[in-house]
C-alpha positions as CSV (number, residue, x, y, z in Angstrom):
1,X,-16.1,-34.6,59.6
2,X,-15.6,-37.5,57.2
3,X,-11.8,-38.5,57.2
4,X,-12.3,-41.6,55.0
5,X,-9.4,-41.9,52.5
6,X,-10.2,-41.7,48.9
7,X,-7.7,-42.9,46.4
8,X,-8.7,-40.3,43.9
9,X,-7.8,-37.5,46.2
10,X,-4.3,-35.9,45.9
11,X,-2.0,-36.6,48.8
12,X,-0.3,-33.2,48.7
13,X,-1.5,-29.7,47.9
14,X,-0.1,-26.3,47.8
15,X,-1.7,-23.4,49.7
16,X,-1.5,-19.9,48.5
17,X,-2.3,-17.6,51.4
18,X,-2.9,-14.3,49.5
19,X,-1.8,-10.8,50.7
20,X,-5.1,-9.8,52.4
21,X,-5.3,-13.1,54.3
22,X,-1.7,-12.7,55.4
23,X,-2.1,-9.1,56.6
24,X,-5.7,-8.9,57.8
25,X,-7.3,-12.4,58.1
26,X,-4.5,-14.9,59.1
27,X,-7.0,-17.0,61.0
28,X,-8.9,-17.7,57.8
29,X,-5.7,-18.9,56.1
30,X,-4.8,-21.1,59.0
31,X,-8.4,-22.5,59.1
32,X,-8.2,-23.3,55.4
33,X,-4.9,-25.2,55.9
34,X,-6.4,-27.1,58.9
35,X,-9.5,-28.1,56.9
36,X,-7.3,-29.6,54.2
37,X,-5.1,-31.3,56.8
38,X,-8.2,-32.7,58.5
39,X,-9.0,-34.4,55.1
40,X,-5.7,-36.2,55.3
41,X,-3.7,-34.0,52.9
42,X,-0.2,-32.8,53.3
43,X,-0.4,-29.0,52.9
44,X,2.7,-27.2,51.5
45,X,3.0,-23.5,52.1
46,X,6.0,-22.1,50.1
47,X,7.5,-19.4,52.3
48,X,8.6,-17.2,49.4
49,X,5.1,-16.7,48.1
50,X,3.9,-13.1,47.7
51,X,1.2,-11.2,45.8
52,X,-0.7,-12.9,42.9
53,X,0.0,-9.8,40.8
54,X,-3.6,-8.7,40.4
55,X,-3.2,-5.1,41.6
56,X,-0.5,-4.5,39.0
57,X,-2.5,-6.3,36.3
58,X,-5.7,-4.4,37.0
59,X,-3.8,-1.1,36.9
60,X,-2.3,-1.9,33.5
61,X,1.3,-2.6,34.7
62,X,1.5,-5.9,32.7
63,X,5.3,-6.3,32.9
64,X,5.3,-5.9,36.6
65,X,2.3,-8.3,36.9
66,X,4.1,-10.8,34.7
67,X,7.3,-10.7,36.9
68,X,5.2,-11.3,40.0
69,X,3.2,-14.1,38.3
70,X,6.3,-15.9,37.1
71,X,7.9,-15.9,40.6
72,X,4.8,-17.6,41.9
73,X,4.7,-20.1,39.1
74,X,8.3,-21.1,39.7
75,X,7.6,-21.4,43.5
76,X,4.6,-23.7,43.0
77,X,6.4,-25.8,40.4
78,X,5.5,-29.4,41.4
79,X,2.4,-31.1,40.0
80,X,0.1,-30.5,43.1
81,X,-3.2,-28.6,43.2
82,X,-2.8,-25.0,44.3
83,X,-5.6,-24.1,46.8
84,X,-6.6,-20.4,47.5
85,X,-9.0,-19.1,50.1
86,X,-9.9,-16.4,47.6
87,X,-11.9,-16.5,44.4
88,X,-10.3,-13.2,43.4
89,X,-6.7,-14.3,43.6
90,X,-7.6,-17.7,42.2
91,X,-9.3,-16.0,39.3
92,X,-6.2,-14.0,38.5
93,X,-4.0,-17.1,38.5
94,X,-6.4,-19.4,36.6
95,X,-7.8,-17.0,34.1
96,X,-5.2,-14.3,33.6
97,X,-1.8,-16.0,34.0
98,X,-2.1,-17.8,30.7
99,X,-2.9,-14.6,28.9
100,X,0.0,-12.8,30.5
101,X,2.4,-15.3,29.0
102,X,0.6,-16.0,25.7
103,X,3.1,-16.3,22.8
104,X,6.1,-16.3,25.3
105,X,8.4,-19.2,26.1
106,X,6.8,-19.5,29.6
107,X,3.3,-20.1,28.1
108,X,3.1,-23.8,28.6
109,X,4.3,-23.6,32.2
110,X,1.8,-20.8,33.0
111,X,-1.0,-22.9,31.5
112,X,0.0,-25.9,33.5
113,X,0.0,-23.9,36.7
114,X,-3.3,-22.3,35.9
115,X,-4.9,-25.7,35.4
116,X,-4.0,-26.7,39.0
117,X,-5.6,-23.7,40.7
118,X,-8.7,-24.1,42.8
119,X,-10.7,-21.9,45.1
120,X,-11.0,-23.5,48.5
121,X,-14.7,-24.3,48.7
122,X,-14.6,-25.6,45.1
123,X,-11.8,-28.0,46.1
124,X,-13.5,-29.1,49.3
125,X,-16.7,-30.0,47.4
126,X,-15.7,-30.9,43.9
127,X,-12.5,-32.8,44.7
128,X,-12.7,-33.9,48.3
129,X,-16.5,-34.2,48.8
130,X,-16.1,-33.1,52.4
131,X,-18.7,-33.9,55.0
132,X,-19.1,-32.0,58.2
133,X,-20.8,-32.5,61.6
134,X,-21.9,-29.3,63.3
135,X,-20.6,-28.8,66.8
136,X,-21.6,-25.2,67.2
137,X,-24.5,-23.3,68.7
138,X,-27.6,-22.4,66.7
139,X,-27.0,-19.3,64.5
140,X,-28.3,-17.5,61.4
141,X,-26.0,-16.6,58.6
142,X,-26.1,-15.2,55.1
143,X,-23.7,-15.8,52.2
144,X,-22.0,-13.2,50.1
145,X,-20.4,-14.5,46.9
146,X,-17.5,-12.6,45.4
147,X,-17.7,-11.4,41.8
148,X,-14.4,-13.2,40.8
149,X,-15.4,-16.5,42.5
150,X,-18.6,-16.6,40.5
151,X,-17.6,-15.1,37.2
152,X,-14.0,-16.2,36.8
153,X,-13.7,-19.4,38.9
154,X,-17.2,-20.7,38.3
155,X,-17.9,-21.2,42.0
156,X,-21.7,-21.6,42.4
157,X,-23.5,-23.6,45.0
158,X,-20.3,-25.2,46.6
159,X,-20.0,-22.8,49.5
160,X,-23.7,-22.9,50.3
161,X,-23.7,-26.7,50.1
162,X,-21.0,-26.8,52.8
163,X,-23.0,-24.3,55.0
164,X,-26.2,-26.4,54.5
165,X,-24.4,-29.4,56.0
166,X,-24.3,-27.6,59.4
167,X,-27.4,-28.7,61.2
168,X,-27.5,-25.8,63.6
169,X,-26.9,-23.1,61.0
170,X,-29.8,-21.4,59.3
171,X,-28.7,-20.1,56.0
172,X,-30.8,-17.1,54.8
173,X,-30.6,-16.1,51.2
174,X,-29.1,-12.7,50.6
175,X,-31.3,-10.4,48.5
176,X,-29.5,-9.4,45.3
177,X,-26.6,-11.5,46.3
178,X,-24.9,-11.5,42.9
179,X,-24.4,-7.8,43.1
180,X,-20.8,-6.5,43.8
181,X,-20.1,-5.2,47.3
182,X,-18.2,-2.3,45.8
183,X,-14.7,-3.2,46.8
184,X,-13.2,-4.2,43.5
185,X,-9.7,-3.6,44.6
186,X,-8.4,-0.4,43.1
187,X,-12.0,0.5,42.0
188,X,-12.9,1.4,45.6
189,X,-10.0,3.9,45.6
190,X,-10.6,5.3,42.2
191,X,-14.4,5.5,42.5
192,X,-15.0,5.9,46.3
193,X,-18.5,7.4,46.0
194,X,-19.8,4.7,43.8
195,X,-18.1,2.0,45.9
196,X,-19.7,3.5,49.1
197,X,-23.1,3.4,47.5
198,X,-22.7,-0.2,46.5
199,X,-21.5,-1.4,49.9
200,X,-24.4,0.5,51.5
201,X,-26.8,-1.5,49.3
202,X,-25.0,-4.7,50.4
203,X,-25.2,-4.0,54.2
204,X,-28.9,-3.0,53.8
205,X,-29.5,-6.4,52.2
206,X,-27.6,-8.1,55.0
207,X,-29.8,-6.3,57.6
208,X,-32.9,-7.5,55.7
209,X,-31.9,-11.2,56.3
210,X,-31.7,-10.8,60.1
211,X,-28.4,-12.8,60.0
212,X,-25.9,-12.6,62.8
213,X,-23.1,-13.1,60.4
214,X,-22.2,-12.6,56.7
215,X,-19.9,-15.4,55.4
216,X,-17.8,-15.0,52.3
217,X,-14.8,-16.6,50.6
218,X,-13.0,-13.4,49.8
219,X,-11.3,-11.3,52.4
220,X,-11.4,-8.1,50.2
221,X,-15.2,-8.3,50.3
222,X,-15.1,-9.0,54.0
223,X,-12.9,-6.0,54.7
224,X,-15.2,-3.7,52.7
225,X,-18.5,-5.1,54.1
226,X,-17.1,-5.5,57.6
227,X,-16.0,-1.8,57.7
228,X,-19.4,-0.7,56.5
229,X,-21.2,-2.9,59.0
230,X,-19.1,-1.6,61.8
231,X,-19.7,2.0,60.8
232,X,-23.5,1.3,60.7
233,X,-23.2,-0.3,64.1
234,X,-24.8,-3.4,62.7
235,X,-25.3,-6.6,64.8
236,X,-24.0,-8.7,61.9
237,X,-20.3,-9.3,61.5
238,X,-18.2,-10.8,58.7
239,X,-16.3,-14.1,58.7
240,X,-14.4,-16.1,56.1
241,X,-16.0,-19.4,55.3
242,X,-12.9,-21.4,56.1
243,X,-12.7,-20.0,59.6
244,X,-16.5,-20.4,60.1
245,X,-16.4,-24.1,59.0
246,X,-13.4,-24.8,61.2
247,X,-14.9,-23.3,64.3
248,X,-18.3,-25.1,63.7
249,X,-16.6,-28.5,63.3
250,X,-13.6,-28.3,65.5
251,X,-14.2,-25.5,67.9
252,X,-11.7,-22.6,68.2
253,X,-8.6,-24.6,68.8
């Protein structure tokens, strides 16, 4: 990995862990922090952070979502980039926080906060220009992009460009990769039959690639896809891209 200092890089960043990472994928969050630290950054993790407010927002509880959002904005108040290992939560903060406070006294502060929000792979590529050396064994993987990372955060080729740096990793394109996995947060609860049909299509596409692993940047997708893969007794298993990159470049320490 290239550790060369770059004067254009920030010296300090915030890390927003997200609820799903905290509860189900803590290794992914720790890996994201380690990747940033390995690039020479001081990573600040405010202990009072909680939910981004998306579940309440998507369910129409705007006052409740606004209260949660404001508590996060105040907690991440210094002028540092806010890095998230989730396109979904990042999309909520970057795209929807400003609208939540439009016409209110907090609008300017919410807009300033939103302007500092980055999805992790976006930051690693577009800001840090990270370079990796692959220390792992040969493997075949496929990439699943989340809907929010693509359509709200504008994340495109950044994750794949990181995976392509790994000389012993064969990246196989996922058929119909831009289709939703069916999770969609509360959608999977409200429309379970439709959600189940969508994730079935997704794991069928993963099987078609012959990949040993499906890598993604959103843990909600990984929960949904991983559960379906396990039920289908698939040989493929899910992993967050931060954890995958860290293991390939630093081992499991």
